[in-house]
N, C-alpha and C positions, 0 to 999 in steps of 0.2 A: 752757682756752686761748681767748683772745679771737680774734675773726675777723681783726682787724688783725695780731696776732702770728702767727696761722696763715698768713696771706698772706705775711708776711715770711719765714717758714721755707720756704715753697714757692718764693718768689723766689730765696732763697739756694741752695736745692737745684737749681733750674733753671739758675742761673748756674754752679754747679759742674759740672753735667752738660753744659752747653753748652761749657764750656772743653775738655772731652775729646771726642775723636771718638766719636760715638755709634754707630758701626757695631760696637762691641765690647761684650760684656757684662762688667761689672766685678764682681769678687768683693769687693774692698775699695776704699774711697776715703777720703782724708783730707787733712790739711794737713801739710806736711813742712818741716823745717829740715834742711839737708844741706850736705855739703862733699865735695870730692874729697880723696883722700889727700894730694896735693901741696899743697893749700891748708892742710890741717891741719898738715902738716909745717912750713909757713912761720910758724905761730904759735909764738912763743917760750914757753919754760917759765914765765916770769914771768907772761905773759898768761894761760896756762892755769890757774895757781894763782889769779890774781886773779879769773878767771871763776867759780871755786868759792866765792869769798868774797862776791861782789856779790849783793845781793838784788834781786829783781824784774827781772832781765834773763834773757833766754832762754839756753839752753846755747850753747856755741861752735858757730858755723855760718857759712857764707859765702853761702848761697842759701836762699830760701824759695819755696814754691809749693804747688800741688795735686799729689797723688799718687794714682794708681789702679793696681790690679793686675787684669790679665786672665789668662786661661789661656795667653796667648802672650807677654806682656811686662809690664814695670813701666814706667809712664809718669810722668814728672815734668814739669809745665808751670810755669815760673817766674812769680812775681807781678811785675807792673810791669816788663816787659822784662828780667826776670832769665833766666838760662840754663834751657833745657829739656834733658831727658835721657830717652832711652828705652833700656831694657835688655831685649833678648829673653831670656826665661827659658832658652832653649837656650844662651845665652852665659854664664850664671852658672856660675862655677867653685866658689865657696864662699860660704856664708851663715853669719854669725857674729853672735851677740848678746853684747856685753860690751865691756870696755875692753881696750886694747892700748897699745903704746909710742907710737903716733901720737895716740891719743885716750885719755889716761890717766885713771884713776879720780879722780885729784887735781884734774881740771878740772871735776868735777861737784860741785855743792853737796851733794847727797845721798850722795856717794861710792858711787853705784851701788845704794843701797837702794830707790829708787823708780823708777828708769829706767836703762837702759843703751843705748848706741848700737847700731844695727843696721848691721853692716858687710857689704857685698856686694862680692866680687871677681868681676870679669867680664872676658871676653875682648874686647879691642878689635881684635885681629888674631889670626892662628892661633898666634902665639908670645908675644904681649904682653897682659898683663892690667892692669887698673886697679881701684882701690878707691873706693867711695863710702860715706860715713857718713851714716846717716839717723836723724832723731829725728822720729817721726810722732805727730801729734796731742798734742803737748806742751801741758799745761795749767798750767804753772808748778810742778807737783809731780811729775807722772808722765807717761808716754807710753804709746802703744799698740804699742810695738815688739815686745813678746812675741807679741801677736796676729798681727802681720804676719810675724814669724819663723816661728811655727808654721804659718801658712797657706802660706807659701812652701815650707817643708819638705814639707808634705802634698801640694802640687801637683807638686813635683819628684820625689816618690818613684815 
């Protein structure tokens, strides 16, 4: 690796680390494409099917940002004034990897062979929950959702 390329990687790493509050030790970090459940529900069936047919476009999502996992919470910081989200691990009700009615398999080009969305249900009040759909480190073919799912399950056990 050339010295210039090495400096570029260090600069990118510093930028990502500076984006998050450095008072926490992060277990995982990455880039995320994500949506709230109500945003996914607003996408029509035709749009979902079209997303599965279009080449070279990312999967359905409404937000993009950096994501980090600590022992206390999941943190998403949006790119370019996009929405931020922090979910305490203690507020997580359910973690699921796979497709559902809101994010159907038919909306993915690979039909779930190479990646599946990570869905997290979490409490926003004592009686009310919300869902978020995550696609982490998507490279055009696959994602790291399985790694994040397994890590979250392990931490929460």
